[in-house]
C-alpha positions as CSV (number, residue, x, y, z in Angstrom):
1,M,-119.1,-55.1,-22.9
2,E,-117.1,-56.7,-25.8
3,R,-113.9,-56.8,-23.8
4,R,-115.5,-58.3,-20.7
5,S,-117.2,-60.9,-22.8
6,F,-113.9,-61.9,-24.4
7,I,-112.1,-62.1,-21.0
8,K,-114.9,-64.3,-19.6
9,K,-114.7,-66.6,-22.5
10,A,-110.9,-66.7,-22.5
11,A,-110.9,-67.4,-18.7
12,V,-113.3,-70.3,-19.2
13,G,-111.2,-71.6,-22.1
14,A,-108.0,-71.4,-20.1
15,A,-109.5,-73.2,-17.1
16,A,-110.7,-76.0,-19.3
17,G,-107.4,-76.2,-21.1
18,A,-106.8,-79.8,-20.4
19,V,-110.1,-80.7,-22.1
20,A,-109.9,-78.1,-24.9
21,A,-106.4,-78.9,-26.1
22,P,-107.2,-82.5,-27.2
23,A,-110.4,-81.3,-28.9
24,L,-108.5,-78.6,-30.8
25,A,-105.9,-81.1,-31.8
26,Q,-108.6,-83.2,-33.4
27,S,-110.7,-80.5,-35.0
28,H,-108.4,-77.7,-36.1
29,P,-105.5,-77.3,-38.5
30,T,-101.9,-76.9,-37.6
31,I,-100.8,-73.3,-38.3
32,N,-97.3,-72.0,-38.3
33,W,-96.6,-68.2,-38.2
34,R,-93.4,-66.1,-38.1
35,L,-93.1,-63.1,-35.8
36,A,-90.7,-60.3,-36.7
37,S,-89.5,-58.2,-33.7
38,S,-88.1,-54.7,-33.7
39,F,-85.8,-55.7,-30.9
40,P,-82.6,-57.8,-30.3
41,K,-82.7,-60.8,-28.1
42,S,-80.2,-59.1,-25.8
43,L,-83.0,-56.8,-24.6
44,D,-84.6,-59.7,-22.9
45,T,-87.4,-57.8,-21.2
46,I,-88.7,-56.4,-24.4
47,F,-88.0,-59.3,-26.7
48,G,-89.2,-61.6,-23.9
49,A,-92.8,-60.4,-24.6
50,S,-92.6,-62.3,-27.9
51,D,-91.4,-65.4,-26.1
52,I,-94.4,-65.2,-23.7
53,L,-96.7,-64.9,-26.6
54,T,-95.4,-67.8,-28.6
55,K,-95.3,-70.1,-25.6
56,R,-98.8,-69.4,-24.5
57,V,-100.4,-69.6,-27.9
58,S,-98.9,-73.0,-28.4
59,E,-100.1,-74.1,-25.0
60,L,-103.6,-72.8,-25.4
61,T,-104.1,-74.6,-28.7
62,G,-102.5,-77.9,-27.8
63,G,-99.5,-77.3,-30.0
64,K,-101.6,-76.7,-33.1
65,F,-100.9,-72.9,-33.5
66,N,-97.2,-72.2,-33.4
67,I,-95.5,-68.9,-33.8
68,R,-91.7,-68.6,-34.1
69,A,-90.2,-65.3,-33.0
70,F,-87.3,-63.7,-34.9
71,A,-85.1,-60.8,-33.6
72,A,-84.5,-57.5,-35.4
73,G,-82.5,-58.1,-38.5
74,E,-83.2,-61.8,-38.8
75,I,-86.0,-61.4,-41.3
76,V,-86.3,-57.6,-41.7
77,P,-84.6,-54.6,-40.0
78,G,-86.1,-53.6,-36.7
79,L,-87.7,-50.4,-38.1
80,Q,-89.4,-52.3,-40.9
81,V,-91.6,-54.6,-38.9
82,L,-94.8,-52.8,-39.6
83,D,-94.1,-52.8,-43.3
84,A,-93.3,-56.5,-43.2
85,V,-96.7,-57.3,-41.5
86,Q,-98.6,-55.0,-43.9
87,A,-97.0,-56.7,-46.9
88,G,-97.6,-60.2,-45.6
89,T,-93.8,-61.0,-45.4
90,V,-94.6,-62.2,-41.8
91,E,-98.0,-62.8,-40.2
92,I,-97.2,-61.0,-37.0
93,G,-94.8,-58.4,-35.6
94,H,-93.8,-56.9,-32.3
95,S,-92.8,-53.2,-32.3
96,A,-93.2,-49.7,-30.9
97,S,-95.7,-47.8,-33.0
98,Y,-93.9,-44.4,-32.6
99,Y,-91.1,-45.8,-34.7
100,Y,-93.4,-45.1,-37.6
101,F,-94.0,-41.5,-36.7
102,G,-92.5,-40.5,-40.1
103,K,-95.4,-42.2,-41.9
104,D,-98.0,-40.6,-39.8
105,A,-97.8,-38.9,-36.3
106,T,-101.0,-40.7,-35.4
107,F,-99.0,-43.9,-34.8
108,A,-97.6,-42.4,-31.7
109,F,-100.9,-42.7,-29.8
110,D,-100.5,-46.5,-29.9
111,C,-97.2,-46.1,-28.0
112,A,-96.4,-42.8,-26.3
113,V,-96.6,-39.1,-26.9
114,P,-95.0,-36.2,-24.9
115,F,-96.6,-35.8,-21.5
116,G,-98.9,-38.6,-22.3
117,L,-100.4,-41.5,-20.4
118,T,-98.7,-43.7,-17.8
119,S,-98.6,-47.5,-18.2
120,R,-101.8,-48.1,-16.3
121,Q,-103.6,-45.1,-17.9
122,H,-102.6,-46.3,-21.4
123,T,-104.0,-49.8,-20.7
124,A,-107.2,-48.3,-19.3
125,W,-107.5,-46.0,-22.3
126,Y,-107.0,-49.0,-24.7
127,Q,-109.4,-51.3,-23.0
128,E,-112.1,-49.1,-21.5
129,G,-111.5,-45.6,-22.9
130,G,-112.1,-46.2,-26.6
131,G,-108.4,-46.6,-27.4
132,R,-108.8,-50.0,-28.9
133,E,-111.5,-48.9,-31.3
134,L,-109.7,-45.7,-32.3
135,T,-106.3,-47.2,-33.0
136,R,-107.7,-50.3,-34.7
137,N,-109.7,-48.1,-37.1
138,F,-106.4,-46.3,-37.9
139,F,-104.4,-49.5,-38.3
140,K,-107.0,-51.0,-40.5
141,G,-105.8,-48.6,-43.2
142,Y,-102.5,-50.5,-43.1
143,G,-104.1,-53.9,-43.2
144,I,-103.2,-54.6,-39.6
145,V,-104.9,-55.5,-36.3
146,N,-103.0,-54.1,-33.3
147,F,-102.9,-55.6,-29.8
148,L,-101.3,-54.6,-26.5
149,G,-97.7,-55.9,-26.4
150,G,-96.0,-54.7,-23.2
151,N,-95.1,-51.5,-21.5
152,S,-91.8,-50.1,-20.2
153,G,-93.4,-47.8,-17.6
154,T,-92.2,-44.3,-17.3
155,Q,-88.8,-44.1,-19.0
156,M,-85.8,-42.1,-18.0
157,G,-84.8,-38.7,-19.6
158,G,-81.5,-39.9,-20.9
159,W,-77.7,-39.7,-20.5
160,F,-75.8,-36.4,-20.8
161,R,-72.1,-35.7,-21.0
162,K,-72.7,-32.4,-19.1
163,E,-75.3,-31.1,-16.6
164,I,-78.4,-29.6,-18.1
165,K,-79.7,-27.0,-15.6
166,S,-81.7,-24.6,-17.9
167,V,-83.3,-24.3,-21.3
168,E,-80.2,-22.4,-22.4
169,D,-78.1,-25.5,-21.7
170,L,-80.2,-27.5,-24.2
171,K,-79.3,-25.3,-27.1
172,G,-76.9,-26.9,-29.5
173,T,-76.9,-30.2,-27.6
174,K,-76.9,-33.1,-30.0
175,M,-79.1,-35.8,-28.6
176,R,-80.2,-39.2,-29.8
177,V,-83.9,-38.8,-29.6
178,G,-86.6,-38.9,-32.3
179,G,-90.3,-38.7,-33.1
180,F,-92.4,-36.2,-31.1
181,A,-89.7,-35.7,-28.5
182,G,-87.2,-34.7,-31.2
183,K,-89.7,-32.1,-32.7
184,V,-90.4,-30.7,-29.3
185,L,-86.8,-30.4,-28.1
186,E,-85.8,-28.9,-31.5
187,R,-88.0,-25.9,-30.7
188,L,-85.9,-25.4,-27.6
189,G,-82.6,-25.4,-29.6
190,L,-81.6,-29.1,-29.1
191,V,-80.4,-30.9,-32.2
192,P,-82.2,-34.3,-32.4
193,Q,-80.3,-37.3,-33.9
194,Q,-81.8,-40.6,-35.1
195,L,-79.5,-43.6,-34.2
196,A,-80.1,-47.3,-33.9
197,G,-79.5,-48.7,-30.4
198,G,-76.2,-50.3,-31.3
199,D,-74.8,-47.0,-32.6
200,I,-75.5,-44.9,-29.5
201,Y,-72.5,-45.9,-27.3
202,P,-69.8,-45.3,-29.9
203,A,-71.4,-42.0,-30.9
204,L,-71.4,-40.9,-27.2
205,E,-67.9,-42.1,-26.7
206,K,-66.5,-40.2,-29.7
207,G,-68.5,-37.1,-28.9
208,T,-70.5,-37.3,-32.1
209,I,-73.5,-36.8,-29.9
210,D,-73.7,-35.2,-26.4
211,A,-76.7,-37.1,-25.0
212,A,-78.9,-40.1,-25.7
213,E,-82.2,-41.5,-24.4
214,W,-83.1,-45.2,-24.5
215,V,-85.4,-46.8,-22.0
216,G,-84.5,-47.1,-18.3
217,P,-81.9,-48.5,-15.8
218,Y,-82.2,-52.2,-16.7
219,D,-81.8,-51.8,-20.4
220,D,-79.5,-48.7,-20.2
221,E,-77.0,-50.5,-17.9
222,K,-76.6,-53.2,-20.5
223,L,-75.6,-50.7,-23.2
224,G,-73.0,-49.1,-20.9
225,F,-73.9,-45.4,-21.5
226,Y,-72.8,-44.5,-17.9
227,K,-69.2,-45.1,-18.9
228,V,-69.2,-42.1,-21.3
229,A,-72.1,-39.9,-20.2
230,P,-72.4,-39.8,-16.4
231,Y,-75.4,-37.5,-15.9
232,Y,-78.6,-39.5,-15.9
233,Y,-81.8,-37.5,-16.1
234,A,-85.4,-38.1,-15.1
235,P,-88.2,-38.1,-16.1
236,G,-88.6,-39.2,-19.8
237,W,-91.6,-36.9,-20.2
238,W,-92.0,-38.1,-23.8
239,E,-92.6,-41.6,-22.6
240,A,-94.7,-41.6,-19.5
241,G,-95.7,-45.2,-20.3
242,A,-94.3,-46.4,-23.6
243,S,-96.6,-49.2,-24.8
244,F,-95.4,-51.8,-27.3
245,S,-97.7,-53.6,-29.7
246,F,-98.2,-56.8,-31.6
247,Y,-99.3,-56.3,-35.2
248,V,-101.2,-59.0,-37.0
249,N,-101.8,-59.0,-40.8
250,I,-105.6,-58.6,-41.0
251,K,-106.0,-61.2,-43.8
252,E,-104.1,-63.8,-41.7
253,W,-106.1,-62.9,-38.6
254,E,-109.4,-63.4,-40.4
255,K,-108.3,-66.9,-41.6
256,L,-107.7,-68.1,-38.0
257,P,-110.3,-70.3,-36.3
258,K,-112.2,-68.3,-33.6
259,E,-110.5,-70.4,-30.9
260,Y,-107.1,-69.5,-32.2
261,Q,-108.0,-65.9,-32.3
262,A,-109.1,-66.1,-28.6
263,A,-105.8,-67.8,-27.7
264,L,-103.7,-65.2,-29.5
265,E,-105.5,-62.3,-27.9
266,C,-105.3,-63.9,-24.5
267,A,-101.6,-64.4,-25.0
268,T,-101.0,-60.8,-25.9
269,Y,-102.5,-59.7,-22.6
270,E,-100.2,-62.0,-20.7
271,A,-97.2,-60.7,-22.6
272,H,-98.3,-57.1,-22.0
273,V,-98.6,-57.6,-18.2
274,G,-95.5,-59.7,-18.1
275,M,-93.2,-57.0,-19.6
276,Q,-94.4,-54.3,-17.2
277,A,-94.0,-56.5,-14.2
278,E,-90.5,-57.5,-15.2
279,Y,-89.4,-53.9,-15.7
280,D,-90.8,-52.8,-12.4
281,A,-89.0,-55.7,-10.7
282,K,-85.6,-55.2,-12.4
283,N,-85.2,-51.4,-12.7
284,P,-84.7,-50.6,-9.0
285,A,-81.7,-53.0,-8.6
286,A,-80.3,-51.8,-11.9
287,L,-80.5,-48.1,-10.8
288,A,-78.7,-49.0,-7.5
289,R,-75.9,-50.6,-9.5
290,L,-75.6,-47.6,-11.7
291,L,-75.4,-45.3,-8.7
292,K,-72.6,-47.4,-7.2
293,N,-70.7,-47.0,-10.5
294,G,-70.7,-43.2,-10.1
295,V,-73.7,-42.2,-12.1
296,K,-75.0,-38.7,-11.2
297,L,-78.8,-38.9,-11.0
298,R,-80.5,-35.6,-11.8
299,T,-84.1,-34.4,-12.5
300,F,-84.9,-31.9,-15.2
301,S,-85.6,-28.4,-13.7
302,K,-89.1,-27.0,-13.5
303,E,-88.0,-24.4,-16.1
304,I,-87.1,-27.1,-18.5
305,M,-90.2,-29.2,-17.8
306,D,-92.5,-26.1,-18.3
307,A,-90.8,-25.1,-21.5
308,C,-91.0,-28.7,-22.9
309,Y,-94.7,-29.0,-21.9
310,K,-95.6,-25.8,-23.7
311,A,-93.7,-26.8,-26.8
312,A,-95.3,-30.2,-26.7
313,Q,-98.8,-28.8,-26.6
314,D,-97.9,-26.4,-29.5
315,V,-96.5,-29.3,-31.6
316,M,-99.5,-31.6,-31.0
317,N,-102.1,-28.8,-31.6
318,E,-100.4,-27.9,-34.9
319,E,-100.4,-31.6,-35.9
320,A,-104.1,-31.9,-35.1
321,A,-104.8,-28.8,-37.2
322,K,-103.3,-30.4,-40.3
323,N,-103.9,-34.1,-39.8
324,A,-107.5,-35.3,-39.5
325,K,-106.5,-38.8,-38.5
326,F,-104.4,-37.4,-35.6
327,K,-107.2,-35.1,-34.5
328,T,-109.7,-38.0,-34.5
329,I,-107.7,-39.7,-31.7
330,Y,-106.2,-36.7,-30.1
331,E,-109.4,-35.0,-29.0
332,P,-110.9,-37.9,-27.0
333,W,-107.5,-39.0,-25.8
334,K,-106.8,-35.6,-24.4
335,R,-110.1,-35.7,-22.4
336,F,-109.3,-39.1,-21.1
337,R,-105.8,-37.9,-20.0
338,Q,-107.3,-35.0,-18.1
339,D,-109.8,-37.2,-16.3
340,Q,-107.1,-39.7,-15.4
341,N,-104.8,-37.0,-14.0
342,M,-107.5,-35.5,-11.9
343,W,-108.2,-39.0,-10.4
344,A,-104.5,-39.7,-9.8
345,S,-104.1,-36.3,-8.1
346,V,-106.3,-37.5,-5.2
347,S,-105.5,-41.2,-5.3
348,E,-102.2,-42.9,-6.4
349,A,-100.1,-39.7,-6.7
350,V,-101.0,-38.7,-3.1
351,M,-100.3,-42.2,-1.7
352,V,-97.0,-42.6,-3.6
353,D,-95.8,-39.2,-2.6
354,Y,-96.5,-40.0,1.1
355,M,-94.8,-43.4,0.9
356,I,-91.7,-41.9,-0.7
357,K,-91.4,-39.3,2.0
358,A,-92.2,-41.7,4.8
359,G,-89.5,-44.1,3.6
360,R,-86.8,-41.4,3.9
361,K,-87.5,-40.8,7.6
């Protein structure tokens, strides 16, 4: 009810923008914020969500509420965005919550967990399945209000220097992968490595690592992994729909006029939808270019997928047993995932499977 009420009000406000903007200009203060992103500007699809946000907030407030976006490293390093927002160094940030897995594994639910929700399912969980309330209660402990901030869709399973046909082939493989995925794969003998995006290519080239995961064709092509690791695997089971987030310092949020709060939340939704649409539009062409460049596309075997699924359930159940905050979200989230997958099994999954097969005839 709260979400529908907000969207109705936001829609009315946007439709009356020509009238509202001058009124805001006369009655509300000029506010300038800084946004720290976890991403470089070269990743235009991810960083672009911040550009959408800043543009729309300014437009919806008649130029009275302005946010300037800074790329990773310009104010704080990319993996310190949450800390910067929490400390009030910046008023708002854009990041991927599973980057902060080391602080508390619960952060991952705001982004992606192994064998988790797809992009559509995550958005449904956040808006209609209790996800907003659950995650905001968790983030409140860090002095932050979280908002949807984009989604990559289902990611790829990474680049490998050699073929991976069985669980045995994973043993001893040094792979750039972290968070939950790293803990799961470690149980199967893989050696997880934490590396920043700019360090992945030279590590693959020198053989310091044997494999690496990043996002998907459009972003991966830019980083050139195919030149040194020709085997490209799917799916990225640890990121069925990786959702990005905007973080707002709760004290700064509470200072905003209600109209500015509405404009900001409306803009986060536009940025969220925009990122997913852009990835869906750009990934097919990027994959086609990669295949022309000799990339060997592979899918993980059922043996590997089954072993990873079992290990993932073990890791998550163990975390829930020792982490009350994690369990508070995990239990209702798990029920939502089950219901969504049951529905997908008779709706979208059936339709997509047919269309793929029909298109091959």
